[in-house]
C-alpha angles and dihedrals in degrees: 000000000000125000119216103189131064115207123186132186142162127263132187117239088255093051093048087049090052093045087051092049093048093046090053094047090050093044089236136121116256091254092050089047091054091049089051092048091051093053094042091050091048092051092046090055097044095248091123134011116252111251093234090057095044125098096232134155112232145064113355114246093016111161135200118327095331094310122143115267115235130196109232113231130206115270113288091022128107123254117233131202115240 
C-alpha cells in the first residue's frame, strides 16, 4: 500500500517515549502505530465500523487499511500477532 500524504506534528519527550513503547509492544513501526491508533479511536467513537464487525467481502480477519491484526492482551501481558 502506498501512502500519498505526509503529516508531521510535535511530541514531548514523554509522548515520543510512549509512542516508541507502544510501537514496540505492538510489533509495529511508530508510523504504523499512529495509523492503528487513528483507526482504533475512530472505531471506538463510532466514526467508522470496526472491520471485524463489518459485513465485508474479502480476506477473513483483515484489519485496518492493510495493517497487521493483533490480539489485545490484558495489561502487563505481551500482544501477539494473529
